[in-house]
N, C-alpha and C positions, 0 to 999 in steps of 0.2 A: 643612593639609599637602597637598602636591601629589605625584602619583605619575607616574612615567614610563610610557610605553606598555608597556614590558617588565614593569614591576611590576603594572600593571593586568591584563595578560595572565595573569600568574601568580596573581593574586588571583581572577580571574573564570573562568578556564578558556577564555576567548575568545582565539583566536590573534591575534598582532600583525598579520598580514595582514588579518584580519577587522576589527580595530579601525581600521586604515588605510582600509578600504573604508567603514566606518560614517562616518568623518570625510569622506571624499570625497563621499558622497551626502547629507551634512548630517543624518544620523541621530544621530550622537554627536560633537559637536565638543569638542576639548580646552578646558580652562579658559583656557589660554594656550599660546603657543609661545615657548620660550626663545630667547635670543639666538643660541644654537648651532643652533636649528632643531628642538629636541626638543619633541614633544607632551607636555603636562603636564595631568593630570586631578585635579580636586578631589572633595570629598564629593558634590556635586550631580551630577557626571558619573558617579560610581560608582552612585549611586541610579538615575540614568536607564538605565545599562547593565543594572542588575538588572531594571528594567521591560522592557527590550528582550529580555532572556533569558527572562523569563516568557512573553512573546508568542511567541518563537521555539520554546519548548517546546510551544506549541499550534499550531505550523506556520503562523503568520501570515506572509505575504510581507512583505519589508522595506518596500516602499512603503506597504502598509496600516498597518504599525506606525508609520511616520513620520506618516501622516495622523492616526491615532488619538491619538498623543502630542501632535501640534500642536493638535488640536481640544480636548484636555483637558489643561490645564497642571497641574491640582491632583493632586499625588502620591497623596493618600488616595483620591480618586475613581478613579484609574487602578488602584490596588492592589485596591480593593473590587470593581471590575468584573472584574479578572483572577481574583480569588478565585471569583467566580460562574462564570466560564468554565471554570476548572480543576475546580471541583466537578462541573459538568455533564459534563465529559469523564471525570472520575474515575468517576462513576456509570455512564456508558456502558461504560467499560473494565471496570468491575467485573462488569457483566452479561455482557460478552463473555468475560471471564476465567472466570466460572462455567461458561459453555458449553464453553470450551476444556478445563477440568478434567473436566467430565462426558464430553467426547469421549475424553480420555485414558483415563478409567476404563473406558469401553465398549470401546475398542480393546484394552486390557489383558485384558479378560474375553472378548474375541472376539465381542462383541455389536455390533449396529448401532443407532444412535440413530434414533428416529422423526424423519421429515422436519421436523415442526413444532418439534422441539427443536434442530435443527442451527444455526439462525440467530437465536437469542435474543440481543438486543443490537444487531442490525442493523435497527432499527425505523423509521429516518427517513432522509431524504436526507442530512442532515448526518452521520449515522453511517456511511452508505455512503461518503461522500466521505472521511471519516477513514480508513476501512478501505482505500480505494484510493489513499491519498496516496503511499505508497512506490512502488507499481507505476507510478502516473501520473508521478511525478517521473522515474523511470527511463526511461519511454517518451518523455517530453518531451526529456530530455537526449540520449538515444541516437538517437531516430527522429523527433523533432519531431512527436509524436503526443500529443494531449491528450484523455484519457478523460473528463475532467470538463467539457470545453468543449461542453456539450450543453444542450438544453432541460431544464426541470425533470424530475427522474427519476421514473419510474413505479415507486415503491418496492415495492408488492406484486408487480408483474411481475418486478422484479429479484430479489426474494426467491424467487419461484417458479423462475426460471431458475437461480438459484444452487443451489437444492435439487437440481434435476435434474443440474446439472454435478457437484455434490458426490457424488451417488449414482453417477453414471457413473464418476468417478475412483476412488471407493471400490471399485467393482466391478472396475475394471481392476487396481487394486493387489491386490485379493484374488486375481484370476486369476494374477498374477505370483507371489504368495506361495505359492499352492497348486500351482504348477508347470504350469498350463495353457498350452499353446503359444500363441504370439501369433496364429497363423492358425487356431486352433480355431474350430469353428462357433459356440460360445457367445460367444467374443470378437467374432466378426463380427456376431453378432446384437445384441450390446450396442452396437457402433458404429453399426449400422444404425438402431437405435431412437434413439440419441443424435442422429444427423444428421436423422432424421425430426422429432424434437422441435424442433431448431434451425430447420428449414425451416418448421415450423408457426408458429414465432415470427416469421417473416418475414426470416430471415437469409440465405436462398438459399445454403446451404453444401453443396458437393459433397464426394464422397469424396476427390477430388484436392485440394480446398481444405483438407480436414482433414489430409491427409498433409503438405501444405505448412506448415500451422500447427505440427504436431508437429516438423517439421524445424527450424522457427524456434525452438521451445522448446529444442531440443538445442543450438543455436548462440548462444542468448542467456543470458548468465550468470544474470540475475535469475530467469527462468522455469525454467531448468534447476535452480537451487538450490531453487526453490519445489516442484518436483515431486520432487526427490530427498529433500527433507526429509519429504515425505509417505511415500515408500517408496523405498529405495535401488534404483536400476535402473528406476524407473517411467518416466522420460523416454524411455529407450531402448526399453523394452518397448512403450510407447504408440506411438512412431514406427514400430517394426517392424510392429505390428498395423495401424496406419493405412495403411502402404505396401502390406501384403498385401491389405487390404480394397479399396484403390483399384485395385490391379492386377486383382483379381478382378472388380470392377465394370466396368473397362475391357474386359476380355476378354469379359464377358457382353454388352457393348453392341456389340462388333465383329461 
């Protein structure tokens, strides 16, 4: 039995446009083209599409999927390898999910997690890359910036910096919730310590740089949503606090 591209789209959940693209790049060719020019797919093509979808669920780039499937023609071997990859990701996500649930529980009880508990599940470079995939894709598409195009990650250092950043953001969110003004001395001290930490890590980050970064967060949909999901109004509060601190720093230097 042969299926039209519309029928394959309905069966698989893959858009017609995507199926056309897969054909164009040679990833999924139809079994035949009808006299009227319609793409027609058989059982073998549906099985190949299933394998492609498994790889896409694991965020494999299309070119890599094509290479992998050309190198290994045996369907059982491909499926077995995909099972191993999915199980490995499942285990990582399970650890991260446990950390997330514990975080929700602590926030609900008004408690703060210990730093060593905050990042369970982010134990390897691969896990960090998985965690950064969505943000990295957004930055590449919008600003042609690739977070992952770097030398091998220093995972312990990244974990340490992530702990500091999480602690800083949690402190800012708490200041907002408890009604502390954005230009309060306690907020300024928190920003000062955060910038001092960044500079100790070699980032050469000034108060003006930080204010500029928070303004970027306000104007970028992805980062605005990320901050607002942590605490409503946090992006705006953070920017106001950063601007106030930068102005104070500038005045002190004049």
